[in-house]
C-alpha positions in Angstrom: 0.2 -0.1 -0.1 1.2 3.5 -0.8 2.5 6.1 1.8 1.7 9.3 0.0 2.0 11.6 2.9 5.2 10.1 4.0 6.9 9.6 1.1 6.2 13.6 0.3 8.2 14.8 3.7 11.0 12.5 3.3 11.5 13.7 -0.4 11.1 17.7 1.2 13.4 16.7 3.5 15.7 15.3 1.1 15.4 18.5 -0.9 17.4 20.4 2.0 14.7 23.3 0.9 15.1 26.6 3.0 12.5 26.3 5.3 10.9 30.2 5.5 7.9 29.1 6.4 5.9 27.6 9.8 7.2 26.0 12.2 9.8 28.1 14.1 12.0 24.9 14.5 12.7 25.2 10.6 13.2 21.4 10.9 16.1 21.3 13.4 16.0 17.9 15.0 15.5 14.3 14.4 11.7 14.7 14.9 10.8 18.4 14.1 12.4 17.7 10.5 9.4 15.3 9.9 7.2 18.5 11.0 5.9 20.6 8.3 2.9 22.9 7.6 0.7 23.2 4.6 3.5 23.7 2.0 3.2 23.6 -1.7 2.3 19.8 -2.6 1.5 18.9 1.1 -2.2 19.4 0.7 -4.6 20.5 2.9 -6.6 18.5 5.4 -9.9 19.7 5.7 -10.3 20.4 1.8 -7.9 17.7 0.6 -7.3 16.6 -2.8 -3.7 15.6 -2.9 -1.6 13.1 -1.2 -3.8 13.9 2.1 -7.1 12.3 0.0 -4.8 9.6 -1.3 -3.8 8.4 2.1 -7.3 8.6 3.4 -8.8 6.5 0.2 -6.1 3.9 1.4 -7.9 4.0 5.0 -11.1 4.1 3.2 -10.3 0.5 1.4 -9.0 -0.6 4.4 -11.8 0.0 7.0 -14.5 -0.6 3.8 -16.1 3.0 4.2 -17.6 5.2 1.8 -14.6 7.7 3.5 -12.2 7.6 6.4 -11.5 11.0 7.1 -8.1 11.9 9.3 -8.2 13.8 12.7 -5.1 15.1 14.2 -7.3 15.9 16.9 -8.5 12.5 18.4 -12.0 11.4 18.3 -13.0 14.3 19.6 -13.1 16.4 16.7 -14.8 13.6 15.0 -17.5 12.9 17.7 -18.4 16.6 17.1 -18.3 16.1 13.1 -20.6 13.3 13.5 -23.2 14.9 15.7 -23.2 18.1 13.5 -23.8 15.9 10.3 -26.6 14.5 12.0 -28.4 17.7 12.3 -28.8 17.9 8.6 -31.1 14.9 8.9 -33.2 16.2 11.6 -36.9 14.9 11.6 -38.3 18.3 12.5 -37.1 21.9 12.0 -39.0 22.8 15.2 -37.0 23.4 18.2 -33.8 21.6 19.5 -32.3 18.5 17.6 -32.5 15.5 19.9 -30.2 12.8 20.2 -30.8 9.6 22.3 -27.2 8.7 23.9 -26.1 5.9 26.0 -25.4 7.6 29.5 -21.6 6.3 29.3 -20.5 9.0 27.0 -17.0 10.9 26.7 -17.3 14.2 27.9 -16.5 15.3 24.1 -20.1 14.3 23.3 -21.3 16.7 25.9 -19.0 19.8 24.5 -20.6 18.8 21.2 -24.0 19.0 22.5 -23.0 22.4 24.1 -21.5 23.7 20.9 -24.5 22.5 18.7 -27.4 23.1 21.0 -28.7 19.7 21.1 -30.7 18.0 23.5 -29.9 14.8 24.7 -32.4 11.9 26.2 -30.2 9.5 28.3 -30.8 5.9 27.8 -30.1 3.8 31.0 -29.9 0.1 31.4 -32.0 -1.8 34.0 -28.7 -2.2 36.0 -26.4 0.8 36.0 -23.7 0.3 38.7 -20.5 1.7 37.1 -20.1 4.6 35.3 -18.4 3.2 32.4 -20.8 0.2 31.7 -24.1 0.9 30.2 -24.9 -1.9 28.2 -28.2 -1.3 26.2 -30.4 -4.4 24.5 -31.8 -3.8 21.1 -35.5 -4.0 22.6 -34.5 -1.2 25.4 -33.1 1.3 22.6 -36.2 0.7 20.3 -38.6 1.6 23.3 -36.4 4.7 24.0 -37.0 5.7 20.4 -40.7 4.8 20.8 -40.9 7.0 23.9 -38.7 10.1 22.8 -40.6 13.3 23.1 -39.5 14.2 19.3 -38.6 12.0 16.8 -34.5 11.9 17.3 -31.7 12.9 14.9 -29.4 10.0 16.0 -28.7 7.2 18.4 -25.4 7.8 20.0 -23.6 4.6 21.7 -19.9 4.0 23.1 -18.5 0.8 22.7 -16.1 -0.6 23.3 -16.3 0.8 26.8 -13.7 1.2 29.5 -14.3 -2.1 30.6 -13.9 -3.6 27.5 -17.7 -4.5 27.1 -19.0 -4.6 23.4 -22.5 -3.3 22.6 -24.9 -5.0 20.6 -24.3 -3.0 17.5 -25.5 -5.1 15.1 -28.9 -5.4 16.6 -29.3 -2.1 17.7 -28.2 -0.8 14.1 -30.9 -3.0 12.9 -33.8 -0.9 15.1 -32.3 2.0 14.0 -32.5 1.2 10.6 -36.3 0.3 10.8 -37.0 3.7 12.5 -35.1 5.7 9.9 -32.2 6.8 12.2 -28.7 6.7 11.8 -26.6 5.0 14.7 -23.2 6.8 15.6 -20.6 5.1 17.7 -17.9 6.3 19.6 -15.2 3.4 18.7 -12.2 5.1 19.9 -11.0 2.1 21.8 -11.9 -0.5 18.7 -10.0 0.5 15.7 -8.5 -2.9 15.9 -11.6 -4.9 15.5 -12.2 -4.0 11.9 -8.8 -6.8 11.4 -10.5 -9.5 13.7 -12.0 -12.6 11.7 -14.9 -11.8 11.5 -14.5 -8.1 11.8 -16.5 -6.8 14.8 -16.0 -3.2 13.8 -19.3 -0.6 14.0 -19.3 0.2 10.3 -19.4 -3.8 9.6 -22.2 -3.8 12.4 -24.4 -1.3 10.9 -23.5 1.8 12.2 -24.0 5.0 10.0 -20.7 6.8 10.9 -18.1 6.0 14.0 -15.0 7.6 15.4 -12.1 5.4 16.1 -8.9 6.7 18.2 -6.2 4.9 15.9 -3.6 6.0 19.0 -5.4 4.0 21.4 -4.8 0.4 19.8 -2.8 0.9 16.5 0.8 2.2 16.1 -0.1 5.9 15.4 0.8 9.3 17.4 -1.3 10.6 20.0 -4.2 12.4 18.7 -4.5 10.4 15.5 -7.9 9.4 14.8 -10.6 8.6 11.9 -14.1 9.5 11.1 -15.8 6.8 9.3 -18.9 7.0 7.3 -20.8 3.8 5.7 -21.1 3.4 2.3 -25.0 2.8 3.2 -24.9 6.6 4.5 -22.5 8.3 2.1 -24.8 11.3 1.6 -23.0 12.6 5.2 -19.8 12.7 3.0 -21.2 15.7 1.1 -20.7 17.8 4.1 -17.9 15.9 6.5 -14.8 18.2 5.7 -17.0 21.0 6.1 -17.9 20.0 9.7 -14.4 18.9 10.8 -13.2 22.1 9.6 -15.9 23.7 11.8 -14.3 22.8 14.9 -10.6 21.9 13.9 -7.6 23.9 14.0 -6.3 25.2 11.0 -2.9 24.1 11.7 -3.0 20.3 11.5 -0.3 18.1 12.7 1.7 16.6 9.8 3.3 14.5 12.3 0.4 12.8 12.9 -0.7 12.6 9.6 2.6 11.1 8.5 1.9 8.1 11.3 -1.7 7.5 10.0 -0.2 7.1 6.6 2.4 4.7 7.6 -0.3 2.8 9.7 -2.2 2.1 6.5 0.7 0.0 5.2 1.4 -1.9 8.7 -2.3 -2.4 8.5 -2.2 -3.7 5.1 0.8 -6.0 5.5 1.5 -7.6 8.8 -1.2 -6.1 11.3 -3.8 -9.2 11.3 -0.9 -11.9 12.0 0.6 -9.8 14.6 -3.1 -9.1 16.2 -3.9 -12.6 16.2 -0.4 -13.2 18.2 -1.3 -10.4 20.5 -4.6 -11.5 21.4 -3.1 -15.0 21.9 -0.6 -13.8 24.6 -3.2 -11.8 26.0 -5.5 -14.7 26.5 -2.4 -16.7 27.9 -2.3 -14.2 30.6 -6.1 -13.9 31.5 -5.8 -17.7 31.7 -2.6 -17.5 34.2 -4.2 -15.0 36.2 -7.3 -17.2 36.6 -5.1 -20.2 37.4 -3.6 -17.8 40.3 -7.0 -16.8 41.6 -7.1 -13.9 40.1 -10.2 -12.8 38.5 -10.8 -10.9 35.4 -13.5 -9.5 33.5 -15.1 -10.9 30.8 -14.0 -8.1 28.0 -13.0 -6.9 24.3 -9.6 -9.2 23.4 -7.0 -6.2 23.8 -8.3 -5.4 27.5 -7.0 -7.1 30.8 -10.1 -5.8 33.4 -9.0 -7.0 36.8 -11.5 -7.3 39.2 -9.6 -5.9 42.2 -12.1 -6.1 45.1 -12.4 -9.9 44.6 -8.6 -10.3 45.7 -8.6 -7.7 48.6 -7.5 -4.8 46.9 -9.3 -1.4 44.9 -8.8 -1.1 41.4 -6.2 2.2 42.6 -4.5 -0.1 45.1 -3.6 -2.8 42.5 -2.3 -0.1 40.2 -0.3 1.0 42.7 1.5 -2.4 43.1 1.9 -2.9 39.3 3.5 0.6 39.3 6.0 -0.2 41.9 7.0 -3.2 39.8 7.5 -0.5 36.9 4.3 -1.3 35.4 1.9 1.4 34.1 -1.8 0.3 33.6 -4.7 2.5 31.5 -7.2 2.8 34.3 -8.3 2.1 37.6 -11.2 2.5 40.1 -12.4 1.7 43.2 -13.4 -1.8 41.8 -11.2 -2.5 38.7 -7.6 -2.2 37.2 -7.6 -2.1 33.4 -4.8 -2.7 31.1 -4.6 -2.5 27.5 -2.6 -4.3 25.2 -1.5 -4.2 21.5 1.0 -6.0 19.0 3.9 -3.7 20.1 3.9 -5.1 23.5 6.6 -7.1 23.7 7.0 -10.7 25.4 9.1 -9.2 27.7 6.3 -6.9 28.7 3.7 -9.5 29.2 6.4 -11.9 31.3 6.8 -8.7 33.3 3.3 -8.5 34.0 2.8 -12.4 34.9 5.5 -12.1 37.2 4.4 -9.1 38.9 1.1 -11.0 39.5 3.0 -13.9 40.8 4.6 -11.8 43.5 1.2 -10.1 44.5 -0.6 -10.9 47.8 -3.8 -12.3 47.6 -6.2 -11.0 50.3 -9.7 -11.5 51.5 -12.0 -10.1 49.2 -13.5 -6.4 49.7 -17.2 -6.3 49.7 -17.7 -2.4 48.5 -21.4 -0.9 48.4 -22.3 -0.9 44.7 -23.1 2.7 43.8 -26.3 2.7 41.7 -26.4 5.5 39.1 -29.6 7.2 39.1 -30.8 9.2 36.6 -30.4 12.8 37.7 -33.1 15.6 37.1 -32.7 17.9 34.1 -33.4 21.3 34.9 -32.1 23.2 31.7 -30.0 22.7 28.2 -26.6 21.3 28.1 -25.7 24.5 26.4 -27.6 27.3 28.5 -25.8 25.5 31.5 -22.7 25.1 30.2 -22.5 29.1 29.0 -24.1 30.6 32.4 -22.2 32.4 34.9 -20.9 29.7 37.6 -18.7 29.1 40.6 -16.8 26.4 41.7 -17.3 24.8 45.4 -16.6 21.6 47.2 -18.4 18.9 46.0 -20.2 17.9 49.3 -21.8 21.2 49.5 -23.4 20.6 45.6 -26.6 19.2 47.0 -29.5 20.4 45.1 -27.5 22.8 42.7 -27.5 22.9 39.1 -24.3 21.5 37.7 -22.4 23.8 35.1 -19.7 21.9 33.6 -19.4 18.2 33.4 -17.5 16.7 36.9 -15.2 13.6 35.5 -12.4 11.8 36.3 -10.1 11.5 33.5 -9.9 8.6 32.3 -12.7 7.3 31.8 -13.9 10.9 31.4 -17.5 9.6 31.8 -19.4 12.6 33.4 -21.4 11.9 36.6 -23.4 14.8 36.4 -24.2 16.4 33.2 -24.4 20.4 32.6 -28.0 21.5 33.4 -28.9 18.5 35.9 -29.4 18.8 39.5 -27.0 17.3 41.7 -28.6 15.1 43.9 -27.3 12.6 46.8 -26.2 9.8 44.3 -24.2 12.3 42.6 -22.6 13.2 45.8 -21.7 9.5 46.7 -20.2 9.2 43.3 -18.0 12.5 43.6 -16.7 10.9 46.7 -16.3 7.4 45.3 -14.0 9.1 42.5 -12.2 11.7 44.2 -13.8 14.5 43.0 -13.5 17.5 45.6 -14.9 20.5 43.4 -17.2 21.0 40.8 -18.7 24.0 39.0 -22.3 25.0 39.6 -24.7 27.7 38.6 -23.9 30.9 40.3 -27.2 32.0 41.9 -28.0 35.4 41.6 -28.7 37.8 44.7 -31.1 40.5 44.9 -29.9 43.6 46.3 
C-alpha cells in the first residue's frame, strides 16, 4: 500500500529546502524535520484533494467505508463532526435537535452537544452500577426511540467502553435502520476490531458513522483518529470536511498525519497476524491469572480487566502495586484495574506483567457498596448551563445545585453529572467515590 504523505515529507527533507515557513523550529532536530505545514504539494487536510486524500482513500479501502477522514485532534473532533452531520437529517425543524445516547458517553460528546445546542435523552440500562458500563439491548433502544419526546436525529453509543464491554451494535443498528435513524458509535477503543476474523467493527455491524482513536490500539501518534462514514450513509460525505473544519485547528499536525499514513501500510501488511498473536498472549495471561485465583472480567480482546475487590484490593491500590514493579496500567477505580495490550507490547512486557501478579499477595475479598447510578433530574439545556455564570464549590456542598460543567474523572472522562442537571445525593456519593473534590455549579443571582 502506498504512503503518499510519508513519501512527500521524506522527499521534502531530502530536498534540503530553506524553510521560510512555519513551524519556527525550521526542521532542526530528528523529530522536527518531519514536522511541516501546508506547503506546496502537502495538501490541505480539510479540503484535501492531493496526498492526504490519497492516503485517506487507502484508509477507506482498509476499513471498507464510503470514506475515512483523518483527525489530528483525536476522536473528540470526529465526535463533534458526527453530531453536526446528523443535524442535517433532523426530522423536524421545530426546536432543538434530539439525540438518544447511552449514559456512559465521553465528555467530548457533552461539549459537542453544548456547541451545537443539541438536546439529549439519556438511555439507562436496568442495572447501572458503574459509570463506564451502559449495556443496552436492542429492545431497550427500540423503546427509547418509541418514547422519545420528538423524533431523534440519531442514536449514540460508546462501544467498546473502558471496561471492555462491546454493545450489540448489529442488533441496535437494525432497530435504528427500521426507525430511519442513523446509529453513531464512539469506537475510540476499537479501531483494531476491523482486523478480527470476522470483523467486529461498528461500520461492518451497521453503524452509519463512527470514530476510531487510532492511537489507542494502533501504532500511531497520540491524537491520530478517524471519522468513518458507512457506504450506506455516503450522503454524509457531502458535508463531512465542512463540519470537521468547523471544529478543527487550521494547523493540523503533519507528524500525526504521517503516522496515520504509515499505519495504512502496516495494517495492510503484517497487522492481522501480529494482532492474532497479541490476542493469544493476552488470553494466555488472563488464563494464567485465573489459575492464580485472580479474577478477570470478560472483555474485548485487547483489554485485561482485573476485578480487584475479589483479591482484596481497590483497583487504585492494585495499580499502585503494579507501578512499584514498573508496570503502568491504563485505568483504575475503586473496583477495577484495566490494562490495554497491543501487538507492540513485547514478550518481555507480558512476562513482566505475569511476574508482577505472581509476587502479589492475594487478600480477603473486599465487599464494597455498589453505587447504583440514578438518572439525575434535568432542569435546563446543556448549552444554557455550560454558558451560564458559574462558581466552583466543594462537591460535598453541591446538593440540589445545578451542574454547570461536566464533573469527571479522566480516565474514563465519563461525566457523573451533566451540565444542566440537578446534583442529588446519588451524585454526591459518586463524587466521593471518584475523588472529585470540587464541582462547577450555576451561580445564584443575589437580589440587592
